[in-house]
C-alpha positions in Angstrom: 27.0 75.9 23.8 30.6 76.6 23.2 33.3 75.6 25.6 36.7 77.0 26.2 39.7 74.7 25.9 42.9 74.9 28.0 44.5 77.3 25.5 41.7 79.8 25.8 40.1 79.0 22.4 36.5 78.0 21.8 35.7 74.4 21.3 33.5 73.5 18.4 31.8 70.4 19.9 30.0 69.9 23.1 30.5 66.8 25.2 26.9 65.7 24.7 27.2 65.8 20.9 30.1 63.5 20.8 28.4 61.1 23.2 25.4 61.0 21.0 27.6 60.3 18.0 29.4 57.4 19.8 26.0 56.1 21.0 24.6 56.2 17.5 27.7 54.5 16.1 27.5 51.8 18.7 23.8 51.2 18.0 24.5 50.9 14.2 27.4 48.4 15.0 25.0 46.3 17.2 22.3 46.3 14.5 24.9 45.3 11.8 26.3 42.5 14.0 22.7 41.3 14.8 21.9 41.2 11.0 25.1 39.3 10.3 24.5 36.8 13.0 20.9 36.3 11.8 22.1 35.7 8.3 24.8 33.2 9.5 22.2 31.4 11.6 19.8 31.1 8.7 22.6 29.9 6.4 23.7 27.3 8.9 20.1 26.2 9.5 19.5 25.8 5.7 22.7 23.7 5.5 21.5 21.5 8.4 18.0 21.2 6.8 19.7 19.9 3.6 21.8 17.4 5.5 18.7 16.4 7.4 16.8 15.7 4.2 19.7 13.7 2.8 19.9 11.7 6.1 16.1 11.0 5.8 16.6 9.7 2.3 19.5 7.5 3.4 17.3 6.0 6.2 14.6 5.3 3.7 17.1 3.4 1.5 18.4 1.5 4.5 14.8 0.6 5.5 14.1 -0.8 2.0 17.3 -2.8 2.2 16.3 -4.2 5.6 12.9 -5.1 4.2 14.5 -6.9 1.3 16.8 -8.8 3.7 13.8 -9.7 5.8 12.0 -11.0 2.7 15.0 -13.2 1.8 15.3 -14.4 5.4 11.6 -15.0 5.7 11.9 -18.0 3.4 13.9 -19.8 6.0 13.1 -18.1 9.3 9.6 -16.5 9.0 9.6 -15.5 12.7 12.9 -13.7 12.5 11.7 -11.9 9.3 8.8 -10.5 11.2 11.1 -8.8 13.7 13.3 -7.5 11.0 10.3 -6.1 9.1 9.3 -4.4 12.4 12.8 -2.9 12.7 12.6 -1.7 9.1 9.2 -0.1 9.8 10.7 1.8 12.7 13.4 3.1 10.4 10.8 4.4 8.1 9.0 6.1 11.0 12.3 7.6 12.0 12.8 8.9 8.5 9.4 10.5 8.4 10.0 12.1 11.8 13.3 13.4 10.5 11.8 14.7 7.3 8.7 16.3 8.8 10.1 18.1 11.9 12.4 21.1 12.0 15.8 21.0 13.4 14.6 23.0 16.4 11.7 20.5 17.0 14.2 17.5 16.8 16.5 19.2 19.2 13.7 20.0 21.7 12.5 16.4 21.4 16.0 15.0 22.1 16.4 17.4 25.1 13.1 16.2 26.5 14.1 12.6 26.0 17.5 13.2 27.6 15.9 14.6 30.7 13.7 11.5 31.0 16.3 8.9 30.0 19.8 10.4 30.4 21.7 7.1 30.1 19.8 6.1 27.0 20.4 9.5 25.5 24.1 9.3 26.2 24.5 5.8 24.7 22.4 6.9 21.7 24.6 10.0 21.3 27.8 7.9 21.4 26.4 5.4 18.8 25.1 8.2 16.6 28.5 10.0 16.8 30.2 6.8 15.8 27.8 6.1 12.9 28.1 9.7 11.7 31.9 9.6 11.8 31.9 6.3 9.8 29.4 7.8 7.3 31.5 11.0 6.9 34.7 9.0 6.5 33.1 6.8 3.8 31.5 9.7 2.0 34.8 11.7 1.9 36.9 8.8 0.7 38.6 9.6 -2.6 38.9 6.7 -5.0 42.6 6.1 -5.7 43.6 5.6 -9.2 
């Protein structure tokens, strides 16, 4: 269908055709944005998974060190060593949980815990933030020469 413009000439495009073009362009832009967002999300998740695995390894090393300290302390204070070994075992369990669960599962578990124990979740978050900041500062420290 041809339309006449104000000057009396014939228009080459109909209004419906240009709306379809704009709609198609918008749909392509949305699909491209969704693909880019998905790729960014997957890249971020992969990075977090790598950090999570490294954190699990660090917790295992800490657990071994705590067990070693408990062994040394056990020579003088056997009862205290039992408590320290128990704490080291909890660290190993935490490491296994960290290693074996996805980031999404860990977040869901924390959310559930936070609903049931909001004060404990808050205090734990503050302590974890403090520990993480100390860890990041120490891992980014450049030796001065």
